[in-house]
Backbone bond lengths (Angstrom), bond angles and torsions (degrees), N, CA, C in turn:
res aa  C-N    CA-C-N  psi(-1)  N-CA   C-N-CA  omega(-1)  CA-C   N-CA-C  phi
1 S - - - 1.457 - - 1.524 110.23 -
2 V 1.320 116.65 157.22 1.420 123.54 -178.70 1.495 108.66 -129.95
3 L 1.349 119.30 138.96 1.454 122.59 175.93 1.530 106.21 -111.36
4 I 1.302 116.70 121.57 1.460 122.36 174.99 1.529 109.48 -109.25
5 I 1.275 115.88 116.85 1.482 121.49 176.47 1.518 109.46 -94.80
6 H 1.288 115.47 113.45 1.490 122.21 -177.31 1.469 113.76 -115.23
7 G 1.286 117.57 -11.10 1.462 121.76 -178.43 1.507 110.03 79.35
8 K 1.337 114.26 172.72 1.476 121.37 -176.32 1.527 111.76 -97.42
9 G 1.300 116.90 -11.59 1.483 119.83 178.63 1.509 115.57 88.12
10 F 1.325 117.17 11.09 1.475 118.29 -178.11 1.518 113.59 -66.41
11 G 1.348 117.29 -19.48 1.444 120.59 179.20 1.545 112.79 -93.44
12 S 1.314 116.71 -0.74 1.470 121.85 -176.40 1.528 108.17 -80.60
13 R 1.328 112.93 159.80 1.464 118.70 177.56 1.525 108.60 -61.11
14 D 1.300 116.79 134.67 1.466 125.01 -178.28 1.557 111.18 56.55
15 R 1.293 116.14 20.63 1.457 124.28 176.16 1.555 112.33 56.30
16 I 1.360 115.08 30.50 1.481 119.09 177.94 1.548 105.70 -94.17
17 P 1.283 117.29 124.32 1.487 122.46 -173.90 1.550 111.16 -74.89
18 V 1.277 119.42 88.71 1.482 124.77 -176.26 1.512 110.72 -63.14
19 L 1.310 117.68 -56.46 1.495 120.17 -176.39 1.532 112.14 -66.01
20 K 1.297 117.33 -39.13 1.450 121.60 176.70 1.508 111.98 -58.36
21 N 1.340 114.24 -48.30 1.523 121.27 177.88 1.507 111.31 -60.03
22 L 1.343 117.35 -41.53 1.462 120.64 179.44 1.534 111.52 -65.45
23 V 1.294 116.36 -43.38 1.494 119.25 177.89 1.525 110.35 -61.79
24 E 1.309 116.15 -45.57 1.505 119.04 179.77 1.540 110.58 -63.80
25 Y 1.294 116.51 -38.32 1.475 120.09 178.80 1.517 109.93 -65.46
26 Y 1.341 119.78 -43.53 1.436 121.32 -179.82 1.528 112.25 -65.48
27 I 1.337 115.99 -37.24 1.437 119.65 178.12 1.549 111.36 -64.10
28 A 1.327 116.39 -38.17 1.443 122.07 -179.40 1.541 114.11 -78.17
29 T 1.325 118.71 -18.11 1.429 120.25 -176.21 1.511 111.00 -116.07
30 E 1.319 118.88 -90.90 1.436 124.34 -175.51 1.483 114.22 -61.69
31 G 1.292 117.82 -36.85 1.479 121.25 -177.23 1.491 117.44 -82.81
32 K 1.359 116.86 -10.35 1.438 120.89 -172.14 1.553 112.51 -60.19
33 N 1.343 118.18 -29.58 1.427 119.90 179.57 1.538 115.35 -76.93
34 H 1.345 114.67 -9.23 1.466 120.14 -176.82 1.526 111.96 -116.36
35 I 1.340 115.47 -2.62 1.460 118.65 -175.16 1.540 109.52 -116.71
36 K 1.299 114.86 125.61 1.465 121.67 177.18 1.517 111.15 -76.85
37 Y 1.350 115.14 -44.69 1.475 120.98 -174.82 1.532 108.71 -155.15
38 S 1.320 117.41 145.18 1.456 120.41 172.67 1.521 108.67 -147.59
39 A 1.351 113.36 149.94 1.474 119.16 -177.85 1.518 107.12 -159.36
40 D 1.314 115.91 168.23 1.441 120.34 168.85 1.475 107.88 -59.98
41 A 1.304 117.97 143.19 1.472 122.94 179.53 1.478 110.56 -68.74
42 P 1.340 117.38 157.86 1.477 120.34 172.81 1.554 110.26 -59.26
43 I 1.288 115.95 153.11 1.441 121.63 -177.30 1.513 111.40 -49.92
44 H 1.295 119.93 -44.61 1.507 121.80 -177.64 1.532 113.32 -69.47
45 L 1.307 116.50 -9.20 1.507 123.11 177.45 1.478 113.38 -109.65
46 G 1.321 119.79 3.29 1.456 121.70 177.38 1.565 112.60 130.05
47 G 1.322 119.30 -13.69 1.448 118.88 -179.24 1.505 113.38 55.98
48 S 1.312 117.85 -132.04 1.474 123.01 -175.49 1.525 109.78 -78.29
49 G 1.277 118.85 1.26 1.498 122.07 174.11 1.526 111.43 -95.29
50 A 1.301 118.30 7.92 1.436 122.37 179.51 1.497 111.40 -151.60
51 K 1.311 117.85 154.30 1.429 124.46 174.77 1.497 111.28 -116.18
52 I 1.324 117.78 137.92 1.443 121.74 170.61 1.522 107.05 -105.27
53 I 1.298 116.79 130.33 1.432 122.88 -172.18 1.540 107.99 -125.95
54 F 1.309 116.15 131.92 1.457 121.30 174.06 1.542 106.12 -108.61
55 L 1.313 113.95 117.96 1.438 122.59 -177.13 1.514 112.47 -75.30
56 D 1.291 116.26 147.21 1.444 122.33 178.07 1.555 107.87 -105.50
57 I 1.393 112.94 82.82 1.445 118.77 -176.68 1.516 110.37 -118.89
């Protein structure tokens, strides 16, 4: 598994989470063939400011 910490975007212009949106877009498009499962990380690992990804290898 992989933990990606992208933050929640609160420091972004207009509070729009740029990096979070890019990570989610990549998971849904280019990464989908390599990812078995992904979700927001558990609270103690970052909650909605991080993704936990299980690779399909």
